[in-house]
C-alpha positions as CSV (number, residue, x, y, z in Angstrom):
1,X,3.1,-38.2,-0.4
2,X,5.7,-36.8,2.0
3,X,5.6,-34.2,4.7
4,X,3.4,-31.1,4.6
5,X,6.4,-28.9,3.8
6,X,7.0,-31.0,0.7
7,X,3.4,-30.9,-0.6
8,X,3.0,-29.0,-3.9
9,X,1.1,-25.7,-3.9
10,X,-2.2,-26.4,-5.7
11,X,-4.6,-23.8,-7.1
12,X,-7.9,-24.6,-8.9
13,X,-9.1,-21.9,-11.3
14,X,-12.8,-22.0,-12.0
15,X,-15.8,-19.7,-12.4
16,X,-18.0,-18.3,-15.1
17,X,-17.3,-18.7,-18.8
18,X,-16.0,-15.4,-20.1
19,X,-14.8,-14.2,-16.7
20,X,-11.1,-14.6,-17.5
21,X,-10.1,-18.1,-16.5
22,X,-7.6,-18.4,-19.3
23,X,-6.0,-15.0,-18.4
24,X,-5.7,-16.1,-14.8
25,X,-4.1,-19.4,-15.8
26,X,-1.7,-17.6,-18.1
27,X,-0.7,-15.3,-15.3
28,X,0.3,-18.2,-13.1
29,X,2.1,-19.9,-16.0
30,X,4.1,-16.7,-16.5
31,X,5.0,-16.9,-12.8
32,X,6.5,-20.4,-13.3
33,X,3.5,-22.5,-12.2
34,X,2.7,-25.7,-14.0
35,X,-0.8,-25.2,-15.5
36,X,-3.2,-27.7,-16.8
37,X,-6.3,-26.5,-18.7
38,X,-9.7,-28.3,-18.8
39,X,-8.7,-30.9,-16.2
40,X,-11.5,-33.2,-15.1
41,X,-11.8,-32.7,-11.3
42,X,-11.4,-36.4,-10.6
43,X,-7.9,-36.2,-12.0
44,X,-6.7,-33.6,-9.4
45,X,-5.4,-36.2,-7.0
46,X,-3.6,-38.0,-9.9
47,X,-2.0,-34.7,-10.9
48,X,-0.8,-34.2,-7.4
49,X,0.6,-37.8,-7.3
50,X,2.5,-37.2,-10.5
51,X,3.9,-33.9,-9.1
52,X,5.1,-35.7,-6.0
53,X,7.2,-38.0,-8.2
54,X,9.2,-35.1,-9.5
55,X,11.0,-34.7,-6.2
56,X,10.1,-31.0,-6.0
57,X,10.6,-30.1,-9.6
58,X,6.9,-29.3,-9.8
59,X,6.2,-27.4,-6.6
60,X,3.4,-25.1,-7.8
61,X,0.5,-26.4,-10.0
62,X,-2.7,-24.9,-11.2
63,X,-5.7,-26.6,-12.9
64,X,-8.4,-24.9,-14.9
65,X,-11.7,-26.6,-14.1
66,X,-15.0,-25.6,-15.8
67,X,-18.3,-26.7,-17.2
68,X,-16.6,-28.5,-20.1
69,X,-16.1,-31.2,-17.4
70,X,-19.7,-32.3,-16.9
71,X,-20.8,-32.9,-13.3
72,X,-17.7,-31.2,-12.2
73,X,-19.2,-29.4,-9.2
74,X,-19.7,-32.7,-7.3
75,X,-16.4,-34.1,-8.6
76,X,-14.5,-31.0,-7.6
77,X,-15.7,-31.1,-4.0
78,X,-14.8,-34.8,-3.8
79,X,-11.4,-34.3,-5.3
80,X,-10.6,-31.4,-2.9
81,X,-11.8,-33.5,0.1
82,X,-9.6,-36.4,-1.0
83,X,-6.6,-34.1,-1.2
84,X,-7.4,-32.6,2.2
85,X,-7.5,-36.2,3.7
86,X,-3.9,-36.5,2.4
87,X,-2.8,-33.3,4.0
88,X,-2.8,-31.4,0.7
89,X,-4.6,-28.0,0.6
90,X,-6.0,-26.9,-2.8
91,X,-6.9,-23.2,-3.0
92,X,-9.9,-22.4,-5.2
93,X,-10.0,-19.2,-7.2
94,X,-13.5,-18.3,-8.6
95,X,-13.8,-15.8,-11.4
96,X,-17.0,-14.0,-12.2
97,X,-18.3,-10.9,-13.9
98,X,-21.6,-9.0,-14.3
99,X,-24.1,-10.4,-16.8
100,X,-23.8,-7.4,-19.2
101,X,-20.1,-7.7,-19.1
102,X,-20.2,-11.4,-20.0
103,X,-22.7,-10.7,-22.8
104,X,-20.4,-8.1,-24.3
105,X,-17.4,-10.4,-24.1
106,X,-19.2,-13.2,-25.9
107,X,-20.6,-10.8,-28.5
108,X,-17.1,-9.4,-29.2
109,X,-15.7,-12.8,-29.7
110,X,-18.7,-14.0,-31.7
111,X,-18.9,-17.3,-29.9
112,X,-21.8,-19.0,-28.0
113,X,-21.9,-19.7,-24.3
114,X,-21.1,-23.3,-23.7
115,X,-24.5,-23.8,-21.8
116,X,-26.9,-21.7,-24.0
117,X,-27.9,-24.5,-26.3
118,X,-30.5,-23.2,-28.7
119,X,-31.2,-20.3,-26.3
120,X,-29.6,-16.9,-25.8
121,X,-26.2,-16.1,-24.2
122,X,-28.1,-14.9,-21.1
123,X,-29.7,-18.3,-20.7
124,X,-26.3,-20.0,-20.7
125,X,-25.0,-17.5,-18.1
126,X,-28.0,-18.1,-15.8
127,X,-27.6,-21.9,-16.1
128,X,-23.9,-21.7,-15.3
129,X,-24.4,-19.4,-12.3
130,X,-26.9,-21.8,-10.8
131,X,-24.5,-24.8,-11.5
132,X,-21.6,-23.0,-9.9
133,X,-23.4,-21.6,-6.9
134,X,-22.0,-24.1,-4.4
135,X,-18.5,-23.9,-5.9
136,X,-18.5,-20.1,-5.5
137,X,-19.6,-20.4,-1.9
138,X,-16.7,-22.7,-1.1
139,X,-14.0,-20.7,-3.0
140,X,-11.0,-19.3,-1.2
141,X,-10.8,-16.3,-3.5
142,X,-13.6,-14.7,-5.6
143,X,-12.5,-12.2,-8.2
144,X,-15.0,-10.0,-10.1
145,X,-13.4,-9.1,-13.4
146,X,-16.2,-6.8,-14.6
147,X,-14.1,-3.7,-14.3
148,X,-10.7,-5.4,-14.9
149,X,-8.9,-5.5,-18.2
150,X,-6.5,-8.3,-19.1
151,X,-3.5,-6.4,-17.6
152,X,-5.3,-5.6,-14.4
153,X,-6.5,-9.2,-13.9
154,X,-2.9,-10.4,-14.4
155,X,-1.7,-7.9,-11.8
156,X,-4.3,-9.1,-9.3
157,X,-3.2,-12.7,-9.8
158,X,0.4,-11.7,-9.4
159,X,-0.4,-9.9,-6.2
160,X,-1.9,-13.1,-4.7
161,X,0.4,-15.7,-6.1
162,X,3.8,-14.3,-7.0
163,X,5.4,-15.1,-3.7
164,X,6.3,-18.5,-2.3
165,X,3.8,-20.7,-0.6
166,X,2.3,-18.6,2.2
167,X,2.2,-20.0,5.7
168,X,-0.6,-17.7,6.8
169,X,-3.4,-15.7,5.4
170,X,-3.1,-13.1,2.6
171,X,-4.8,-9.8,3.2
172,X,-5.5,-7.5,0.2
173,X,-6.4,-3.9,1.1
174,X,-8.0,-2.2,-1.9
175,X,-8.9,1.5,-2.1
176,X,-11.9,2.4,-4.3
177,X,-14.3,5.2,-5.2
178,X,-18.0,4.8,-4.2
179,X,-19.0,6.6,-7.4
180,X,-17.5,3.6,-9.4
181,X,-19.2,1.0,-7.2
182,X,-18.3,-1.1,-4.2
183,X,-15.9,-4.0,-5.1
184,X,-18.1,-7.0,-5.2
185,X,-15.3,-9.4,-4.1
186,X,-14.7,-7.5,-0.9
187,X,-15.0,-9.4,2.4
188,X,-15.0,-6.3,4.5
189,X,-15.5,-2.6,3.7
190,X,-14.5,0.6,5.4
191,X,-16.0,4.0,4.5
192,X,-13.8,7.0,5.1
193,X,-16.0,9.6,3.5
194,X,-16.6,11.1,6.9
195,X,-13.2,12.8,6.5
196,X,-12.9,16.2,4.7
197,X,-12.3,15.7,1.0
198,X,-8.9,17.1,-0.3
199,X,-10.6,17.5,-3.6
200,X,-12.0,20.8,-2.5
201,X,-8.6,22.2,-1.6
202,X,-7.0,23.6,-4.7
203,X,-3.4,22.9,-3.9
204,X,-4.2,19.2,-2.9
205,X,-6.8,18.4,-5.5
206,X,-4.3,17.4,-8.3
207,X,-2.4,15.2,-5.9
208,X,-3.3,11.7,-4.6
209,X,-3.4,10.0,-1.3
210,X,0.2,8.7,-2.0
211,X,1.5,12.3,-1.8
212,X,2.8,13.4,1.6
213,X,0.8,16.7,1.7
214,X,-2.5,14.9,1.1
215,X,-1.6,12.1,3.5
216,X,-0.6,14.5,6.3
217,X,-3.8,16.5,5.7
218,X,-6.0,13.5,6.0
219,X,-4.2,12.0,9.0
220,X,-4.5,15.4,10.8
221,X,-8.3,15.4,10.6
222,X,-10.4,14.6,13.7
223,X,-11.3,11.0,13.9
224,X,-8.7,9.8,11.3
225,X,-6.3,8.2,13.8
226,X,-9.1,6.7,15.8
227,X,-10.6,5.3,12.6
228,X,-7.3,3.6,11.7
229,X,-6.9,2.3,15.3
230,X,-10.3,0.7,15.3
231,X,-9.9,-0.8,11.8
232,X,-6.6,-2.3,12.8
233,X,-8.1,-3.7,16.0
234,X,-11.0,-5.2,14.0
235,X,-8.5,-6.9,11.7
236,X,-6.5,-8.2,14.6
237,X,-9.6,-9.9,15.9
238,X,-11.2,-11.2,12.6
239,X,-8.1,-12.3,10.6
240,X,-7.2,-15.2,13.0
241,X,-10.8,-16.3,12.8
242,X,-10.8,-16.3,9.1
243,X,-7.7,-18.4,9.1
244,X,-9.2,-20.9,11.6
245,X,-12.1,-21.3,9.3
246,X,-9.7,-22.2,6.4
247,X,-10.0,-18.9,4.5
248,X,-6.6,-18.0,3.0
249,X,-7.5,-14.7,1.1
250,X,-9.3,-11.7,2.6
251,X,-10.1,-8.5,0.8
252,X,-10.7,-5.3,2.7
253,X,-12.1,-2.5,0.5
254,X,-11.5,1.1,1.7
255,X,-13.7,3.7,0.0
256,X,-14.1,7.4,-0.5
257,X,-15.9,9.3,-3.1
258,X,-13.5,9.0,-6.1
259,X,-10.8,6.6,-4.8
260,X,-8.1,9.2,-5.3
261,X,-7.3,10.9,-1.9
262,X,-8.8,9.6,1.4
263,X,-9.2,5.9,0.6
264,X,-5.7,5.7,-0.9
265,X,-4.0,7.3,2.1
266,X,-6.1,5.3,4.6
267,X,-5.5,2.0,2.8
268,X,-1.7,2.5,2.8
269,X,-1.6,3.6,6.5
270,X,-3.8,0.6,7.5
271,X,-1.5,-1.8,5.7
272,X,1.4,-0.4,7.8
273,X,-0.5,-1.0,11.0
274,X,-1.5,-4.5,10.1
275,X,2.2,-5.3,9.3
276,X,3.2,-3.8,12.6
277,X,1.0,-6.4,14.3
278,X,3.4,-9.1,13.3
279,X,2.3,-12.6,12.6
280,X,2.2,-14.5,9.3
281,X,-0.4,-12.3,7.5
282,X,0.9,-11.2,4.1
283,X,-0.5,-7.7,3.3
284,X,-1.0,-6.4,-0.3
285,X,-2.2,-2.9,-1.1
286,X,-3.9,-1.9,-4.4
287,X,-5.8,1.1,-5.6
288,X,-8.6,0.2,-7.9
289,X,-9.7,3.6,-9.1
290,X,-6.6,5.7,-8.8
291,X,-6.1,7.5,-12.1
292,X,-9.7,7.2,-13.3
293,X,-10.5,10.9,-12.7
């Protein structure tokens, strides 16, 4: 198979039916990845062997694996283990969504769930969730698409996979508003609602945390600098641990009430501090709820 540097970049896309697997796969295809849909998990090693014969022409490959491949859960774990024994790391992306969201999506497309049989859509969703429980637990990246439209899901995929093969861990810092719900795919969460809210200052309210007057106001508040210092120190400690455990994607959610002022400013400042730590961690910043008000 060649040296580790010559190994193809492998991503397995799986998850719940209706959660956006096809959109995620299309996003990678648009980025120049070679994508195979509905690949039986047992053929993953074969796909990697074929890629190796292209002498680097196929350097990034993705496979969509789902319940259409029966008994795929066990087969997928075996295939990934076989690749690992060869020195090839396959990253698993698991897509999910809330039950009510999935039901609406199936209803809008007027198609049955692949596992519902003679039952209801909710029966199929429950069966698939149980079948995929182990796969979700082993996934490198879990994305909840309940609140994401097609364009937002594609943007999330681009943020994780648009670069070259990463040598280290990829950290995604996402600001959000608690009134819209905590991001369910967050590995860590930081609450900055203890800081005064610029929303109640007339000249700052129309602005966002990306504007200098708002940022300066937030950073001047008691506890703001210490909060950033401690968050950065926490990440300095835990990120190497995540990487030692084989986790390649980590999401830190930074929240305030509406996701417009405090969380936005703190998220961007925290990203700067993590980058200043050096190392191979690739830092991405996103603002989930900016513009929703």
